[in-house]
PLY file of the C-alpha trace (Angstrom):
ply
format ascii 1.0
element vertex 166
property float x
property float y
property float z
element edge 165
property int vertex1
property int vertex2
end_header
-0.03 -0.16 -0.20
2.92 2.44 1.09
4.51 1.67 -2.18
1.42 2.44 -4.25
0.96 5.93 -2.47
4.61 6.44 -3.02
4.16 6.03 -6.83
1.00 8.01 -7.04
2.59 10.99 -5.07
5.77 10.63 -7.20
3.46 10.98 -10.45
1.57 14.07 -9.39
4.83 15.88 -8.65
6.05 15.00 -11.84
2.45 16.37 -13.14
3.07 19.36 -11.23
6.69 19.90 -12.65
5.26 19.49 -16.24
2.69 22.02 -15.41
5.35 24.51 -13.91
7.32 23.91 -17.05
4.29 24.73 -19.23
3.47 27.92 -17.42
7.27 28.79 -17.79
7.18 28.52 -21.48
4.29 30.68 -21.76
5.33 33.40 -19.75
8.82 33.44 -21.91
6.47 33.80 -24.69
4.41 36.44 -23.42
7.37 38.39 -22.56
8.79 37.88 -25.97
5.52 39.32 -27.45
5.73 42.42 -25.02
8.99 42.96 -26.19
7.68 43.00 -29.80
4.92 45.39 -28.59
7.49 47.79 -27.18
9.51 47.76 -30.73
5.97 48.73 -32.06
5.38 51.35 -29.56
8.69 53.24 -30.26
7.68 53.07 -33.99
4.52 54.72 -33.36
5.99 56.99 -30.61
8.57 58.76 -33.03
6.02 59.89 -35.83
3.50 60.97 -32.68
6.05 63.09 -31.25
6.89 65.06 -34.88
3.30 65.71 -34.81
2.30 66.73 -31.58
5.48 67.24 -29.72
7.32 64.68 -27.82
5.62 65.08 -24.05
1.93 65.26 -25.84
2.89 61.97 -27.45
4.15 60.30 -24.14
1.18 62.07 -22.47
-1.34 60.27 -25.04
0.22 56.76 -24.48
-0.15 57.26 -20.80
-3.82 58.71 -21.07
-4.63 55.41 -23.22
-2.56 53.01 -20.77
-4.38 54.37 -17.97
-7.82 54.08 -19.63
-7.44 50.29 -20.75
-5.89 49.46 -17.43
-8.67 51.02 -15.61
-11.32 49.16 -17.47
-9.35 45.77 -16.98
-9.33 46.86 -13.36
-12.70 47.22 -13.13
-13.79 44.15 -14.48
-11.30 41.74 -13.51
-9.26 43.01 -10.25
-9.84 41.06 -6.96
-12.26 43.48 -4.88
-10.68 42.72 -1.80
-7.40 43.48 -2.67
-4.89 45.37 0.00
-5.01 49.16 -0.16
-3.11 50.71 -2.73
-2.08 53.76 -0.42
-0.88 50.84 2.26
2.12 50.10 0.14
5.44 51.54 0.73
6.17 54.58 -1.54
8.99 53.29 -3.31
6.90 50.84 -5.25
5.58 53.64 -6.99
8.92 54.57 -8.38
7.82 52.63 -12.01
5.34 55.57 -12.34
8.29 58.05 -12.46
10.39 55.49 -14.54
7.87 54.91 -17.16
7.45 58.62 -18.63
11.18 58.87 -18.83
11.35 55.53 -20.66
8.73 56.77 -23.15
9.92 60.19 -23.44
13.72 58.60 -24.28
11.71 56.33 -26.88
9.85 59.26 -28.27
13.14 61.27 -28.79
15.69 58.88 -29.65
13.96 56.17 -32.01
13.56 58.84 -34.72
17.17 59.84 -34.58
18.75 56.27 -34.20
16.25 54.00 -35.23
14.00 51.39 -33.77
16.82 48.46 -33.70
19.13 50.61 -32.16
16.98 52.26 -29.40
15.55 48.67 -28.50
19.29 47.12 -28.53
20.30 50.24 -26.33
17.29 49.63 -24.03
17.94 45.73 -23.69
21.47 46.48 -22.85
20.71 48.54 -20.07
17.92 46.47 -18.90
20.13 43.47 -18.97
22.95 45.06 -17.17
20.67 46.55 -14.25
18.48 43.29 -14.19
22.03 41.29 -13.66
22.69 43.71 -10.43
19.22 43.71 -8.98
18.84 40.04 -9.35
22.66 39.40 -8.08
21.88 41.45 -4.66
18.29 40.20 -4.56
17.49 44.07 -4.71
13.83 45.42 -4.75
12.33 42.06 -2.86
13.34 39.69 -5.48
14.95 36.38 -5.13
18.93 36.44 -5.08
20.46 34.91 -8.58
24.39 35.22 -8.64
25.64 36.49 -11.81
27.60 33.44 -13.60
29.70 33.36 -16.50
26.75 32.73 -18.73
24.97 35.74 -17.66
27.97 37.95 -18.29
28.63 36.21 -22.04
24.79 36.85 -22.80
25.48 40.79 -21.65
28.63 40.79 -23.88
26.26 39.72 -26.91
24.07 42.17 -26.69
26.83 44.71 -26.21
28.66 43.39 -29.69
25.04 43.55 -31.08
24.80 47.03 -30.35
28.22 47.84 -31.70
27.17 46.13 -34.72
24.03 47.66 -35.33
25.46 51.20 -34.48
28.42 50.59 -37.28
25.82 48.97 -39.80
0 1
1 2
2 3
3 4
4 5
5 6
6 7
7 8
8 9
9 10
10 11
11 12
12 13
13 14
14 15
15 16
16 17
17 18
18 19
19 20
20 21
21 22
22 23
23 24
24 25
25 26
26 27
27 28
28 29
29 30
30 31
31 32
32 33
33 34
34 35
35 36
36 37
37 38
38 39
39 40
40 41
41 42
42 43
43 44
44 45
45 46
46 47
47 48
48 49
49 50
50 51
51 52
52 53
53 54
54 55
55 56
56 57
57 58
58 59
59 60
60 61
61 62
62 63
63 64
64 65
65 66
66 67
67 68
68 69
69 70
70 71
71 72
72 73
73 74
74 75
75 76
76 77
77 78
78 79
79 80
80 81
81 82
82 83
83 84
84 85
85 86
86 87
87 88
88 89
89 90
90 91
91 92
92 93
93 94
94 95
95 96
96 97
97 98
98 99
99 100
100 101
101 102
102 103
103 104
104 105
105 106
106 107
107 108
108 109
109 110
110 111
111 112
112 113
113 114
114 115
115 116
116 117
117 118
118 119
119 120
120 121
121 122
122 123
123 124
124 125
125 126
126 127
127 128
128 129
129 130
130 131
131 132
132 133
133 134
134 135
135 136
136 137
137 138
138 139
139 140
140 141
141 142
142 143
143 144
144 145
145 146
146 147
147 148
148 149
149 150
150 151
151 152
152 153
153 154
154 155
155 156
156 157
157 158
158 159
159 160
160 161
161 162
162 163
163 164
164 165
């Protein structure tokens, strides 16, 4: 009897690992799609900034995003979530960083192109992400910088250099 319980338990663990693996793949694909969306956003912001001004372009992007987020929150957010105002104020730093990022996209993309802008953004993201992971900053799990991560960053920097020369 104990043998059968152990076998069933092991099979359930394998099934759970399989589900986590599938979810992991789905999340990676969603992140890639999100990155593709950022390239489209950069391509849209340049011409919009040229027509209405860089700050108005950034404002319009955030206005549409705010409206959409509000509708999603209205219909899909749990009603018993902790108060927004009870959270540490440093969690709201993204609200400052988001517009800075969008303004940089709006100004840089027409001048240096979408590919160069996105590779530069990616290089900065990966560099800072390695530091945040390594030290476990911002409440994230600790993930040490290793040789593979450094090589990955070096490839991104090489891509930046090659696109800049090209």
